[in-house]
C-alpha positions in Angstrom: 38.4 -56.3 -1.6 37.6 -59.3 -3.7 35.0 -60.9 -6.0 33.4 -64.1 -5.1 31.2 -66.3 -7.4 29.8 -69.8 -7.1 27.7 -72.2 -9.2 25.9 -75.5 -8.6 23.6 -76.9 -11.2 23.2 -78.9 -14.4 25.4 -76.8 -16.6 29.2 -76.9 -16.7 30.4 -74.8 -13.7 33.7 -73.5 -15.1 32.3 -71.3 -17.9 29.7 -69.8 -15.5 32.3 -69.1 -12.9 34.8 -67.7 -15.4 32.2 -65.3 -16.8 31.4 -64.2 -13.2 35.1 -63.7 -12.4 35.5 -61.5 -15.5 32.6 -59.4 -14.5 34.0 -59.0 -10.9 37.6 -58.5 -11.9 37.4 -54.8 -11.0 37.1 -55.9 -7.4 40.4 -57.7 -7.5 43.0 -58.1 -10.2 46.1 -59.3 -8.3 45.1 -63.0 -8.6 42.2 -65.3 -9.5 41.3 -68.9 -8.7 38.6 -71.6 -9.0 37.8 -74.8 -7.1 35.8 -77.4 -9.1 34.1 -80.4 -7.7 33.2 -83.5 -9.8 34.6 -86.8 -8.7 37.4 -85.0 -6.9 38.2 -81.5 -5.8 40.5 -79.6 -8.2 41.8 -76.1 -7.3 43.5 -73.8 -9.8 44.8 -70.4 -8.9 47.1 -67.9 -10.6 48.8 -64.6 -9.8 47.6 -61.9 -12.2 44.3 -61.2 -14.0 41.5 -63.6 -14.7 43.0 -64.0 -18.2 46.1 -65.5 -16.7 44.0 -68.1 -14.9 42.0 -68.8 -18.0 45.1 -69.3 -20.1 46.6 -71.7 -17.5 43.6 -73.9 -17.7 43.5 -74.4 -21.5 43.5 -78.1 -22.2 43.0 -79.1 -18.5 40.1 -81.0 -17.1 37.6 -78.3 -15.8 34.5 -80.6 -16.0 32.3 -80.0 -13.0 28.8 -79.0 -12.0 29.9 -77.4 -8.7 32.4 -74.7 -8.3 33.6 -71.5 -6.6 35.7 -68.7 -7.9 37.6 -65.7 -6.5 39.4 -62.5 -7.6 41.8 -61.0 -5.1 43.0 -57.5 -4.5 46.0 -58.0 -2.2 45.7 -56.0 1.0 47.7 -58.4 3.2 50.3 -60.7 1.7 51.9 -60.3 -1.6 50.2 -61.2 -4.9 51.2 -64.8 -5.5 49.8 -68.2 -6.6 50.2 -69.3 -3.0 48.2 -66.4 -1.5 45.5 -66.6 -4.2 42.2 -68.2 -3.3 40.6 -70.8 -3.0 42.5 -72.1 0.0 42.5 -75.9 0.5 42.4 -77.9 3.7 45.3 -80.2 4.6 43.4 -83.3 3.5 42.4 -81.6 0.2 38.7 -82.2 0.7 37.6 -78.6 1.5 38.2 -75.5 -0.5 37.2 -72.1 0.8 37.1 -68.5 -0.2 36.8 -65.5 2.1 36.7 -61.7 2.1 38.8 -60.1 4.7 41.6 -61.1 7.0 41.8 -64.2 9.1 44.3 -64.0 11.9 45.7 -66.9 14.0 
């Protein structure tokens, strides 16, 4: 199970996404993450509750008008920064969030 939130608009995306993640935290409290797009794509993710992610971003550039966020309840793979969403493509140009299991 997980919580997924997204925003695109004229307001700052991060506060909107953070508020959404806090409201959805009951759907997943093992890790949380955000991807923010302005001039470049920035992905921040953290093992633990949304507050851990929020604390890790104090003083960092979170300016963007487009973003996605995710809370994770670990059903496959251990709770870790690496397993937290969003996942990023090899070239760093695409961030994605999903609910469920993707098997290769």
